[in-house]
C-alpha positions as a Markdown table, in Angstrom:
| # | Residue | x | y | z |
|---|---|---|---|---|
| 1 | Unk | 130.1 | -81.6 | -3.3 |
| 2 | Unk | 128.3 | -82.1 | -6.2 |
| 3 | Unk | 129.6 | -82.6 | -9.6 |
| 4 | Unk | 129.8 | -78.7 | -11.2 |
| 5 | Unk | 131.1 | -77.8 | -7.8 |
| 6 | Unk | 133.4 | -80.1 | -8.0 |
| 7 | Unk | 134.7 | -79.5 | -11.5 |
| 8 | Unk | 135.0 | -76.1 | -10.6 |
| 9 | Unk | 136.7 | -76.4 | -7.3 |
| 10 | Unk | 139.5 | -78.9 | -9.0 |
| 11 | Unk | 139.7 | -76.9 | -12.3 |
| 12 | Unk | 140.3 | -73.5 | -10.6 |
| 13 | Unk | 143.8 | -72.3 | -11.4 |
| 14 | Unk | 144.4 | -70.7 | -7.9 |
| 15 | Unk | 144.5 | -72.8 | -4.9 |
| 16 | Unk | 141.2 | -73.7 | -3.4 |
| 17 | Unk | 140.8 | -74.9 | 0.5 |
| 18 | Unk | 137.7 | -76.2 | 1.7 |
| 19 | Unk | 137.2 | -76.5 | 6.0 |
| 20 | Unk | 134.0 | -77.1 | 8.1 |
| 21 | Unk | 132.7 | -75.1 | 10.6 |
| 22 | Unk | 134.8 | -76.7 | 12.9 |
| 23 | Unk | 138.3 | -76.1 | 11.1 |
| 24 | Unk | 138.4 | -79.5 | 9.8 |
| 25 | Unk | 140.2 | -79.9 | 6.4 |
| 26 | Unk | 137.7 | -81.6 | 4.1 |
| 27 | Unk | 139.4 | -80.6 | 1.1 |
| 28 | Unk | 142.2 | -78.7 | -1.4 |
| 29 | Unk | 142.8 | -78.7 | -5.1 |
| 30 | Unk | 145.6 | -79.4 | -7.6 |
| 31 | Unk | 146.2 | -75.6 | -7.8 |
| 32 | Unk | 146.7 | -75.5 | -3.9 |
| 33 | Unk | 149.2 | -78.4 | -4.3 |
| 34 | Unk | 151.2 | -76.8 | -7.2 |
| 35 | Unk | 151.6 | -73.0 | -5.4 |
| 36 | Unk | 152.5 | -74.3 | -2.1 |
| 37 | Unk | 154.9 | -77.2 | -3.3 |
| 38 | Unk | 153.0 | -79.4 | -1.0 |
| 39 | Unk | 153.4 | -83.2 | -1.6 |
| 40 | Unk | 150.5 | -85.6 | -2.5 |
| 41 | Unk | 151.5 | -87.8 | 0.7 |
| 42 | Unk | 151.3 | -84.7 | 2.5 |
| 43 | Unk | 147.8 | -84.1 | 1.4 |
| 44 | Unk | 146.6 | -87.0 | 2.0 |
| 45 | Unk | 148.2 | -86.8 | 6.1 |
| 46 | Unk | 146.3 | -83.4 | 6.1 |
| 47 | Unk | 142.7 | -84.3 | 5.2 |
| 48 | Unk | 140.1 | -84.6 | 7.8 |
| 49 | Unk | 142.4 | -83.3 | 10.3 |
| 50 | Unk | 141.8 | -79.5 | 12.4 |
| 51 | Unk | 143.5 | -76.9 | 11.4 |
| 52 | Unk | 144.7 | -76.1 | 14.9 |
| 53 | Unk | 146.7 | -79.2 | 14.9 |
| 54 | Unk | 148.3 | -78.1 | 11.1 |
| 55 | Unk | 149.2 | -75.2 | 12.6 |
| 56 | Unk | 151.1 | -76.7 | 15.9 |
| 57 | Unk | 153.0 | -79.0 | 13.6 |
| 58 | Unk | 154.0 | -75.8 | 11.3 |
| 59 | Unk | 152.1 | -77.3 | 8.1 |
| 60 | Unk | 151.0 | -73.9 | 7.7 |
| 61 | Unk | 151.3 | -70.8 | 9.7 |
| 62 | Unk | 149.1 | -68.6 | 10.4 |
| 63 | Unk | 145.7 | -70.5 | 9.6 |
| 64 | Unk | 143.6 | -67.9 | 8.2 |
| 65 | Unk | 140.2 | -70.6 | 8.2 |
| 66 | Unk | 141.0 | -70.3 | 12.5 |
| 67 | Unk | 140.8 | -66.4 | 12.0 |
| 68 | Unk | 137.7 | -66.5 | 9.8 |
| 69 | Unk | 135.7 | -68.5 | 12.4 |
| 70 | Unk | 137.1 | -66.5 | 15.5 |
| 71 | Unk | 136.3 | -63.2 | 14.1 |
| 72 | Unk | 133.3 | -64.4 | 11.4 |
| 73 | Unk | 134.5 | -62.0 | 8.3 |
| 74 | Unk | 136.5 | -62.4 | 5.6 |
| 75 | Unk | 140.4 | -62.5 | 6.2 |
| 76 | Unk | 143.1 | -62.1 | 4.1 |
| 77 | Unk | 146.8 | -62.8 | 5.3 |
| 78 | Unk | 150.4 | -64.2 | 4.4 |
| 79 | Unk | 150.6 | -67.5 | 5.1 |
| 80 | Unk | 153.9 | -69.3 | 5.5 |
| 81 | Unk | 153.9 | -73.0 | 4.6 |
| 82 | Unk | 155.9 | -76.2 | 5.4 |
| 83 | Unk | 157.7 | -76.4 | 2.3 |
| 84 | Unk | 159.0 | -72.9 | 2.9 |
| 85 | Unk | 157.0 | -70.7 | 0.4 |
| 86 | Unk | 155.1 | -67.7 | 1.3 |
| 87 | Unk | 151.4 | -67.1 | 0.0 |
| 88 | Unk | 148.2 | -64.8 | 0.1 |
| 89 | Unk | 145.2 | -66.8 | 1.1 |
| 90 | Unk | 142.2 | -65.3 | 1.6 |
| 91 | Unk | 139.2 | -67.2 | 3.5 |
| 92 | Unk | 135.8 | -66.3 | 2.9 |
| 93 | Unk | 133.4 | -67.8 | 5.3 |
| 94 | Unk | 130.0 | -69.6 | 3.7 |
| 95 | Unk | 126.6 | -69.6 | 6.0 |
| 96 | Unk | 123.5 | -72.1 | 6.2 |
| 97 | Unk | 119.9 | -70.6 | 6.3 |
| 98 | Unk | 120.0 | -69.9 | 10.3 |
| 99 | Unk | 123.6 | -67.4 | 9.6 |
| 100 | Unk | 126.1 | -70.1 | 11.0 |
| 101 | Unk | 129.1 | -70.7 | 9.7 |
| 102 | Unk | 129.1 | -73.9 | 7.1 |
| 103 | Unk | 132.3 | -73.8 | 5.4 |
| 104 | Unk | 135.1 | -71.7 | 5.0 |
| 105 | Unk | 136.6 | -71.5 | 1.6 |
| 106 | Unk | 140.4 | -70.1 | 1.1 |
| 107 | Unk | 141.4 | -68.7 | -2.1 |
| 108 | Unk | 145.7 | -69.4 | -2.4 |
| 109 | Unk | 147.7 | -67.4 | -4.5 |
| 110 | Unk | 151.4 | -67.6 | -5.1 |
| 111 | Unk | 153.4 | -64.3 | -3.5 |
| 112 | Unk | 155.8 | -63.0 | -6.2 |
| 113 | Unk | 158.8 | -62.4 | -3.5 |
| 114 | Unk | 161.9 | -60.8 | -5.0 |
| 115 | Unk | 164.8 | -63.3 | -5.3 |
| 116 | Unk | 166.8 | -61.0 | -2.4 |
| 117 | Unk | 163.7 | -61.8 | 0.3 |
| 118 | Unk | 163.2 | -65.5 | -0.9 |
| 119 | Unk | 166.1 | -67.0 | 0.9 |
| 120 | Unk | 165.7 | -65.0 | 3.9 |
| 121 | Unk | 162.1 | -65.0 | 4.4 |
| 122 | Unk | 161.7 | -68.8 | 5.8 |
| 123 | Unk | 164.5 | -69.0 | 7.9 |
| 124 | Unk | 163.3 | -71.0 | 11.0 |
| 125 | Unk | 162.4 | -74.5 | 10.2 |
| 126 | Unk | 160.9 | -75.3 | 13.2 |
| 127 | Unk | 157.7 | -73.4 | 12.5 |
| 128 | Unk | 157.3 | -71.4 | 15.8 |
| 129 | Unk | 156.1 | -68.1 | 14.5 |
| 130 | Unk | 155.2 | -67.1 | 11.1 |
| 131 | Unk | 157.8 | -64.5 | 9.5 |
| 132 | Unk | 155.5 | -62.2 | 7.5 |
| 133 | Unk | 151.7 | -62.1 | 8.8 |
| 134 | Unk | 149.1 | -59.6 | 7.7 |
| 135 | Unk | 145.5 | -59.0 | 9.9 |
| 136 | Unk | 143.3 | -57.7 | 7.2 |
| 137 | Unk | 143.6 | -56.4 | 3.7 |
| 138 | Unk | 145.6 | -52.8 | 3.6 |
| 139 | Unk | 147.1 | -53.1 | 6.6 |
| 140 | Unk | 150.9 | -52.8 | 7.2 |
| 141 | Unk | 152.3 | -56.7 | 7.3 |
| 142 | Unk | 154.4 | -57.6 | 10.5 |
| 143 | Unk | 157.8 | -58.8 | 9.0 |
| 144 | Unk | 160.1 | -60.7 | 11.7 |
| 145 | Unk | 161.8 | -64.2 | 11.6 |
| 146 | Unk | 163.6 | -63.7 | 15.0 |
| 147 | Unk | 162.6 | -65.2 | 18.2 |
| 148 | Unk | 162.7 | -61.5 | 20.1 |
| 149 | Unk | 159.8 | -60.4 | 17.7 |
| 150 | Unk | 158.0 | -64.3 | 17.5 |
| 151 | Unk | 157.6 | -63.9 | 21.5 |
| 152 | Unk | 156.0 | -60.3 | 21.0 |
| 153 | Unk | 153.9 | -61.0 | 18.3 |
| 154 | Unk | 152.5 | -64.5 | 20.0 |
| 155 | Unk | 151.6 | -62.5 | 23.1 |
| 156 | Unk | 150.3 | -59.6 | 21.0 |
| 157 | Unk | 147.6 | -61.9 | 19.3 |
| 158 | Unk | 146.9 | -63.6 | 22.7 |
| 159 | Unk | 146.4 | -60.2 | 24.1 |
| 160 | Unk | 144.4 | -58.8 | 21.2 |
| 161 | Unk | 141.5 | -61.4 | 22.1 |
| 162 | Unk | 141.0 | -59.6 | 25.5 |
| 163 | Unk | 140.2 | -55.9 | 27.0 |
| 164 | Unk | 142.9 | -55.2 | 28.7 |
| 165 | Unk | 145.1 | -52.0 | 27.8 |
| 166 | Unk | 148.6 | -52.3 | 26.6 |
| 167 | Unk | 151.5 | -50.4 | 26.8 |
| 168 | Unk | 154.3 | -51.1 | 23.9 |
| 169 | Unk | 157.2 | -50.1 | 25.2 |
| 170 | Unk | 160.1 | -49.4 | 22.6 |
| 171 | Unk | 162.6 | -46.9 | 21.4 |
| 172 | Unk | 161.4 | -44.8 | 18.4 |
| 173 | Unk | 161.5 | -46.4 | 15.1 |
| 174 | Unk | 160.7 | -49.7 | 16.3 |
| 175 | Unk | 157.4 | -49.8 | 14.7 |
| 176 | Unk | 155.2 | -49.6 | 18.0 |
| 177 | Unk | 152.1 | -47.9 | 16.0 |
| 178 | Unk | 152.2 | -50.8 | 13.3 |
| 179 | Unk | 151.9 | -53.0 | 16.4 |
| 180 | Unk | 149.0 | -51.6 | 17.9 |
| 181 | Unk | 147.2 | -51.6 | 14.7 |
| 182 | Unk | 148.1 | -55.1 | 14.9 |
| 183 | Unk | 146.8 | -55.6 | 17.9 |
| 184 | Unk | 143.5 | -53.7 | 16.7 |
| 185 | Unk | 143.1 | -55.6 | 14.0 |
| 186 | Unk | 142.9 | -59.0 | 15.6 |
| 187 | Unk | 140.9 | -57.7 | 18.0 |
| 188 | Unk | 137.3 | -58.0 | 19.0 |
| 189 | Unk | 136.7 | -54.4 | 18.2 |
| 190 | Unk | 138.7 | -54.7 | 14.8 |
| 191 | Unk | 135.5 | -53.7 | 12.6 |
| 192 | Unk | 135.6 | -49.9 | 14.8 |
| 193 | Unk | 137.9 | -47.1 | 14.1 |
| 194 | Unk | 141.4 | -46.9 | 15.2 |
| 195 | Unk | 142.3 | -43.6 | 16.7 |
| 196 | Unk | 145.9 | -42.5 | 17.1 |
| 197 | Unk | 146.7 | -39.7 | 19.3 |
| 198 | Unk | 150.5 | -38.3 | 19.1 |
| 199 | Unk | 150.2 | -37.2 | 22.9 |
| 200 | Unk | 154.0 | -35.2 | 22.2 |
| 201 | Unk | 152.7 | -33.2 | 18.9 |
| 202 | Unk | 149.4 | -31.9 | 20.7 |
| 203 | Unk | 150.3 | -28.3 | 22.4 |
| 204 | Unk | 149.6 | -28.9 | 26.4 |
| 205 | Unk | 146.5 | -26.4 | 26.8 |
| 206 | Unk | 145.0 | -28.2 | 23.9 |
| 207 | Unk | 145.2 | -31.7 | 24.8 |
| 208 | Unk | 142.4 | -31.7 | 27.0 |
| 209 | Unk | 139.9 | -30.4 | 24.3 |
| 210 | Unk | 141.7 | -32.6 | 21.6 |
| 211 | Unk | 140.8 | -36.1 | 23.5 |
| 212 | Unk | 137.8 | -34.9 | 25.1 |
| 213 | Unk | 136.2 | -32.1 | 23.5 |
| 214 | Unk | 134.6 | -29.0 | 24.2 |
| 215 | Unk | 130.8 | -27.2 | 24.4 |
| 216 | Unk | 130.1 | -24.3 | 22.5 |
| 217 | Unk | 131.8 | -21.1 | 23.6 |
| 218 | Unk | 134.1 | -23.0 | 25.8 |
| 219 | Unk | 137.0 | -20.8 | 25.2 |
| 220 | Unk | 138.4 | -18.1 | 23.3 |
| 221 | Unk | 138.5 | -19.3 | 19.4 |
| 222 | Unk | 136.4 | -22.5 | 20.0 |
| 223 | Unk | 133.4 | -23.6 | 17.8 |
| 224 | Unk | 130.5 | -22.0 | 18.4 |
| 225 | Unk | 128.9 | -25.7 | 17.3 |
| 226 | Unk | 131.4 | -27.6 | 20.0 |
| 227 | Unk | 133.6 | -30.5 | 18.6 |
| 228 | Unk | 133.8 | -34.4 | 19.7 |
| 229 | Unk | 136.9 | -35.2 | 21.4 |
| 230 | Unk | 139.0 | -38.1 | 19.8 |
| 231 | Unk | 137.8 | -40.4 | 22.6 |
| 232 | Unk | 134.4 | -40.1 | 21.2 |
| 233 | Unk | 136.0 | -40.5 | 17.6 |
| 234 | Unk | 137.2 | -44.1 | 19.2 |
| 235 | Unk | 133.9 | -45.4 | 20.4 |
| 236 | Unk | 133.7 | -49.2 | 19.5 |
| 237 | Unk | 137.4 | -49.1 | 18.7 |
| 238 | Unk | 140.8 | -48.5 | 19.7 |
| 239 | Unk | 142.5 | -45.3 | 21.2 |
| 240 | Unk | 145.9 | -45.4 | 20.5 |
| 241 | Unk | 148.0 | -43.0 | 23.0 |
| 242 | Unk | 151.1 | -42.3 | 21.2 |
| 243 | Unk | 154.3 | -41.1 | 23.3 |
| 244 | Unk | 151.9 | -41.4 | 26.4 |
| 245 | Unk | 154.8 | -40.0 | 29.0 |
| 246 | Unk | 154.7 | -36.7 | 27.2 |
| 247 | Unk | 150.9 | -35.8 | 28.8 |
| 248 | Unk | 151.1 | -33.4 | 31.5 |
| 249 | Unk | 150.9 | -34.3 | 34.8 |
| 250 | Unk | 147.1 | -32.7 | 35.5 |
| 251 | Unk | 145.9 | -34.0 | 32.2 |
| 252 | Unk | 147.2 | -37.6 | 33.7 |
| 253 | Unk | 144.5 | -37.5 | 36.1 |
| 254 | Unk | 141.5 | -36.4 | 34.1 |
| 255 | Unk | 142.8 | -39.2 | 31.7 |
| 256 | Unk | 142.8 | -41.5 | 35.0 |
| 257 | Unk | 139.5 | -41.0 | 35.8 |
| 258 | Unk | 138.1 | -41.3 | 32.7 |
| 259 | Unk | 139.7 | -45.0 | 32.8 |
| 260 | Unk | 138.5 | -45.9 | 36.4 |
| 261 | Unk | 134.5 | -44.5 | 36.0 |
| 262 | Unk | 134.2 | -44.9 | 31.8 |
| 263 | Unk | 133.4 | -41.5 | 31.7 |
| 264 | Unk | 134.2 | -37.8 | 30.9 |
| 265 | Unk | 133.3 | -34.3 | 30.5 |
| 266 | Unk | 133.7 | -32.2 | 27.3 |
| 267 | Unk | 135.6 | -29.3 | 28.1 |
| 268 | Unk | 133.1 | -26.5 | 29.5 |
| 269 | Unk | 130.3 | -29.5 | 29.7 |
| 270 | Unk | 128.4 | -30.3 | 32.8 |
| 271 | Unk | 126.9 | -33.7 | 31.1 |
| 272 | Unk | 128.9 | -36.9 | 31.3 |
| 273 | Unk | 129.7 | -38.9 | 28.5 |
| 274 | Unk | 130.1 | -42.3 | 28.0 |
| 275 | Unk | 132.3 | -44.8 | 25.6 |
| 276 | Unk | 133.6 | -47.9 | 24.9 |
| 277 | Unk | 137.1 | -47.7 | 23.7 |
| 278 | Unk | 140.3 | -50.1 | 23.8 |
| 279 | Unk | 143.3 | -48.2 | 25.0 |
| 280 | Unk | 146.8 | -49.0 | 23.7 |
| 281 | Unk | 149.6 | -46.6 | 24.6 |
| 282 | Unk | 153.2 | -46.8 | 23.5 |
| 283 | Unk | 156.5 | -45.0 | 24.7 |
| 284 | Unk | 160.3 | -44.8 | 24.1 |
| 285 | Unk | 160.6 | -43.9 | 27.8 |
| 286 | Unk | 161.1 | -45.2 | 31.1 |
| 287 | Unk | 157.7 | -44.9 | 33.0 |
| 288 | Unk | 159.3 | -46.4 | 36.2 |
| 289 | Unk | 162.2 | -43.6 | 36.3 |
| 290 | Unk | 159.0 | -41.1 | 35.1 |
| 291 | Unk | 157.1 | -42.2 | 38.2 |
| 292 | Unk | 159.9 | -41.8 | 40.7 |
| 293 | Unk | 161.1 | -38.8 | 39.4 |
| 294 | Unk | 157.1 | -37.7 | 39.9 |
| 295 | Unk | 156.8 | -36.8 | 36.5 |
| 296 | Unk | 154.1 | -39.8 | 35.7 |
| 297 | Unk | 151.4 | -41.2 | 38.3 |
| 298 | Unk | 151.8 | -44.5 | 39.6 |
| 299 | Unk | 148.0 | -45.0 | 39.6 |
| 300 | Unk | 147.7 | -44.4 | 35.9 |
| 301 | Unk | 150.9 | -46.3 | 35.3 |
| 302 | Unk | 148.6 | -49.3 | 36.9 |
| 303 | Unk | 145.7 | -48.6 | 35.2 |
| 304 | Unk | 147.1 | -48.6 | 31.8 |
| 305 | Unk | 149.7 | -51.4 | 32.2 |
| 306 | Unk | 147.2 | -54.1 | 32.1 |
| 307 | Unk | 149.7 | -55.8 | 29.9 |
| 308 | Unk | 153.2 | -54.1 | 28.8 |
| 309 | Unk | 154.9 | -55.5 | 25.3 |
| 310 | Unk | 158.2 | -54.4 | 25.2 |
| 311 | Unk | 159.4 | -53.9 | 21.7 |
| 312 | Unk | 163.2 | -55.2 | 20.8 |
| 313 | Unk | 165.5 | -52.6 | 19.3 |
| 314 | Unk | 166.7 | -53.6 | 15.3 |
| 315 | Unk | 170.3 | -54.4 | 16.7 |
| 316 | Unk | 168.6 | -56.8 | 19.2 |
| 317 | Unk | 167.2 | -58.8 | 16.4 |
| 318 | Unk | 169.4 | -58.7 | 13.9 |
| 319 | Unk | 167.7 | -61.6 | 12.1 |
| 320 | Unk | 165.3 | -59.7 | 10.6 |
| 321 | Unk | 167.5 | -56.9 | 9.1 |
| 322 | Unk | 167.5 | -58.6 | 5.9 |
| 323 | Unk | 164.5 | -59.7 | 5.6 |
| 324 | Unk | 162.7 | -56.0 | 6.7 |
| 325 | Unk | 165.1 | -54.8 | 3.7 |
| 326 | Unk | 163.8 | -57.3 | 1.2 |
| 327 | Unk | 160.1 | -56.2 | 2.3 |
| 328 | Unk | 160.8 | -52.9 | 1.9 |
| 329 | Unk | 162.3 | -52.9 | -1.3 |
| 330 | Unk | 159.7 | -54.6 | -2.7 |
| 331 | Unk | 157.4 | -52.1 | -1.7 |
| 332 | Unk | 159.8 | -48.9 | -2.8 |
| 333 | Unk | 159.5 | -51.0 | -6.2 |
| 334 | Unk | 155.8 | -51.2 | -6.4 |
| 335 | Unk | 155.6 | -47.2 | -5.5 |
| 336 | Unk | 158.2 | -46.4 | -8.3 |
| 337 | Unk | 157.0 | -48.8 | -10.9 |
| 338 | Unk | 160.6 | -50.6 | -11.1 |
| 339 | Unk | 161.5 | -53.6 | -9.4 |
| 340 | Unk | 165.5 | -53.6 | -8.0 |
| 341 | Unk | 166.6 | -55.8 | -5.5 |
| 342 | Unk | 170.0 | -56.4 | -3.1 |
| 343 | Unk | 173.0 | -58.5 | -4.0 |
| 344 | Unk | 173.6 | -60.7 | -1.1 |
| 345 | Unk | 176.8 | -59.2 | -0.6 |
| 346 | Unk | 174.9 | -56.1 | 1.0 |
| 347 | Unk | 173.6 | -58.4 | 4.0 |
| 348 | Unk | 176.9 | -58.1 | 6.1 |
| 349 | Unk | 176.9 | -54.2 | 5.6 |
| 350 | Unk | 173.2 | -54.3 | 6.9 |
| 351 | Unk | 173.5 | -56.7 | 9.5 |
| 352 | Unk | 176.8 | -54.9 | 11.6 |
| 353 | Unk | 175.3 | -51.1 | 11.0 |
| 354 | Unk | 173.9 | -49.6 | 14.6 |
| 355 | Unk | 170.7 | -48.9 | 13.2 |
| 356 | Unk | 170.3 | -46.2 | 16.1 |
| 357 | Unk | 166.7 | -45.6 | 14.3 |
| 358 | Unk | 165.8 | -48.7 | 14.1 |
| 359 | Unk | 163.0 | -50.2 | 11.8 |
| 360 | Unk | 162.1 | -46.5 | 10.4 |
| 361 | Unk | 165.9 | -45.7 | 9.8 |
| 362 | Unk | 166.3 | -49.0 | 7.9 |
| 363 | Unk | 163.0 | -48.3 | 5.8 |
| 364 | Unk | 164.2 | -44.7 | 5.0 |
| 365 | Unk | 167.6 | -46.1 | 3.8 |
| 366 | Unk | 166.2 | -48.7 | 1.5 |
| 367 | Unk | 164.6 | -45.9 | -0.2 |
| 368 | Unk | 167.1 | -43.8 | -0.3 |
| 369 | Unk | 169.5 | -46.5 | -1.6 |
| 370 | Unk | 166.9 | -47.7 | -4.4 |
| 371 | Unk | 166.5 | -43.7 | -5.7 |
| 372 | Unk | 170.5 | -43.4 | -5.8 |
| 373 | Unk | 171.0 | -46.9 | -7.1 |
| 374 | Unk | 171.6 | -46.6 | -10.8 |
| 375 | Unk | 171.2 | -50.5 | -11.5 |
| 376 | Unk | 168.6 | -53.2 | -10.9 |
| 377 | Unk | 171.1 | -54.9 | -8.5 |
| 378 | Unk | 171.7 | -53.0 | -5.4 |
| 379 | Unk | 175.3 | -53.6 | -4.2 |
| 380 | Unk | 177.6 | -52.9 | -1.2 |
| 381 | Unk | 179.6 | -49.6 | -2.7 |
| 382 | Unk | 175.5 | -48.3 | -3.3 |
| 383 | Unk | 174.8 | -48.9 | 0.2 |
| 384 | Unk | 178.1 | -48.6 | 2.0 |
| 385 | Unk | 178.0 | -45.0 | 0.4 |
| 386 | Unk | 174.9 | -44.2 | 2.3 |
| 387 | Unk | 175.6 | -45.8 | 5.6 |
| 388 | Unk | 179.0 | -44.0 | 5.7 |
| 389 | Unk | 176.8 | -41.0 | 6.1 |
| 390 | Unk | 175.9 | -42.0 | 9.4 |
| 391 | Unk | 179.2 | -44.5 | 9.9 |
| 392 | Unk | 178.9 | -47.0 | 13.1 |
| 393 | Unk | 181.9 | -46.8 | 15.7 |
| 394 | Unk | 185.2 | -48.2 | 14.6 |
| 395 | Unk | 185.1 | -51.3 | 16.7 |
| 396 | Unk | 181.6 | -52.0 | 16.3 |
| 397 | Unk | 181.3 | -55.6 | 15.2 |
| 398 | Unk | 177.8 | -56.2 | 16.1 |
| 399 | Unk | 176.7 | -58.2 | 19.4 |
| 400 | Unk | 178.3 | -61.5 | 20.5 |
| 401 | Unk | 177.6 | -63.7 | 23.3 |
| 402 | Unk | 180.4 | -62.5 | 25.4 |
| 403 | Unk | 179.0 | -58.5 | 25.1 |
| 404 | Unk | 179.1 | -56.7 | 28.8 |
| 405 | Unk | 175.7 | -54.8 | 29.1 |
| 406 | Unk | 177.5 | -51.8 | 30.4 |
| 407 | Unk | 180.3 | -51.6 | 27.7 |
| 408 | Unk | 177.3 | -51.7 | 24.9 |
| 409 | Unk | 175.6 | -49.1 | 26.7 |
| 410 | Unk | 178.4 | -46.9 | 26.8 |
| 411 | Unk | 179.2 | -47.6 | 22.9 |
| 412 | Unk | 175.7 | -47.0 | 22.3 |
| 413 | Unk | 175.5 | -43.9 | 24.1 |
| 414 | Unk | 179.0 | -42.6 | 22.2 |
| 415 | Unk | 177.5 | -43.3 | 19.1 |
| 416 | Unk | 174.1 | -42.1 | 19.6 |
| 417 | Unk | 176.0 | -38.9 | 20.3 |
| 418 | Unk | 178.2 | -38.2 | 17.5 |
| 419 | Unk | 175.1 | -39.3 | 15.4 |
| 420 | Unk | 173.6 | -36.1 | 16.6 |
| 421 | Unk | 176.4 | -33.7 | 16.4 |
| 422 | Unk | 176.9 | -34.6 | 12.9 |
| 423 | Unk | 173.3 | -34.4 | 12.1 |
| 424 | Unk | 172.8 | -31.0 | 13.4 |
| 425 | Unk | 175.9 | -29.8 | 11.7 |
| 426 | Unk | 175.0 | -31.6 | 8.4 |
| 427 | Unk | 171.3 | -30.0 | 8.4 |
| 428 | Unk | 171.5 | -27.0 | 11.1 |
| 429 | Unk | 168.2 | -27.5 | 13.0 |
| 430 | Unk | 166.4 | -29.9 | 14.8 |
| 431 | Unk | 163.3 | -30.5 | 12.2 |
| 432 | Unk | 166.2 | -31.3 | 9.6 |
| 433 | Unk | 167.6 | -33.6 | 11.7 |
| 434 | Unk | 164.2 | -35.2 | 12.8 |
| 435 | Unk | 163.4 | -35.4 | 9.1 |
| 436 | Unk | 166.7 | -36.7 | 8.2 |
| 437 | Unk | 166.7 | -39.5 | 10.8 |
| 438 | Unk | 163.0 | -40.6 | 10.6 |
| 439 | Unk | 162.5 | -39.4 | 14.4 |
| 440 | Unk | 159.8 | -37.3 | 15.8 |
| 441 | Unk | 161.2 | -33.9 | 16.7 |
| 442 | Unk | 160.3 | -34.4 | 20.2 |
| 443 | Unk | 162.8 | -37.3 | 20.1 |
| 444 | Unk | 165.4 | -35.6 | 18.8 |
| 445 | Unk | 164.9 | -32.7 | 21.7 |
| 446 | Unk | 165.4 | -34.7 | 24.6 |
| 447 | Unk | 168.6 | -36.5 | 22.8 |
| 448 | Unk | 170.3 | -32.7 | 22.1 |
| 449 | Unk | 169.5 | -32.3 | 25.8 |
| 450 | Unk | 170.4 | -35.9 | 27.1 |
| 451 | Unk | 173.9 | -35.1 | 25.2 |
| 452 | Unk | 173.8 | -31.4 | 26.0 |
| 453 | Unk | 174.6 | -30.6 | 22.1 |
């Protein structure tokens, strides 16, 4: 590094990190030390070492340098530093004269989390999994510090590098769509489109045309020019089929044929078409039970289930509730242009509530309490007032090591039934109840049938 570049590098107020084409740490500046709180001794021990080793030791997680080298493009993500700080890092590849990556330069800036989040953001000293990770600019971040979610995210990152189809299973509101976007953003087709399809929201007689498109005049009301289906739109990228269990059996056969042969026909067409897509599916239902009832084809299931990711319910990862609440209150503050924070006394209220609507319900609750709270510090009374609208059972104390699964399930179903009864009385319609609980109307209908409400 010549004198001019050295002066710019070390004189920058932002943190700068320089690595070579193998991911070896070559240099970092004083700005990086100041922003991350890294000691001079730690810097000396890190220089000249591969980023893989530093990640394994929990010095930094994840490594933006390794992501740049893997994806061969600029990457922005949130990093957790060994010192406990979370920073915003943007890595950029520098190429030589024949187009090979020669260096990766990373710009590091402080990420100004509100005080309420700061204490909970880095709660795991073992460095096993980063708390907050973003696959790129403009994408939703995944927020987690629990071992349960750590395992899911780590598996998702490994699966993303393959072409295997993925099924994401989890209750409504657990964030299946966010995880699907995460996998896409980490995949080999990240530069291609991400095309979501809610299978429950499309009428059965229109689903085939929606997925595979149609030729001119294929049916009454069809466009005279025909239309490409969402499968074609997703060419070179990811097709995300949400609520996959809602696809009628007749359509399941056509989807299976497409997955087996890689070709399909538009409705009313006679010419086979070929596309390349990464397929991710999601469901909140037990597909094995549906197979036993003849409602879902077993051959389609085995074709789809290259890898199955089970997203835990929010009550099963209570370590994440406070962290998520802090993340959401920060997002809402940016949306409304006024920063608010939770009083620490709010934490036990949030962590002992049942959250039947999972992360989606927590997010909606945080925004409501932000709007309704008068002061900049949101206290227990502000939150309790909202949670009282949908109170947990009187004997709910949160899970313990001695919980019995059967008892817990009965308690959960009892609470769920009371919840939907009260919501229907209060809001008077399926659509109103779905909007209030942050659920899909199809989910509300299933629950009403299940509990004979």
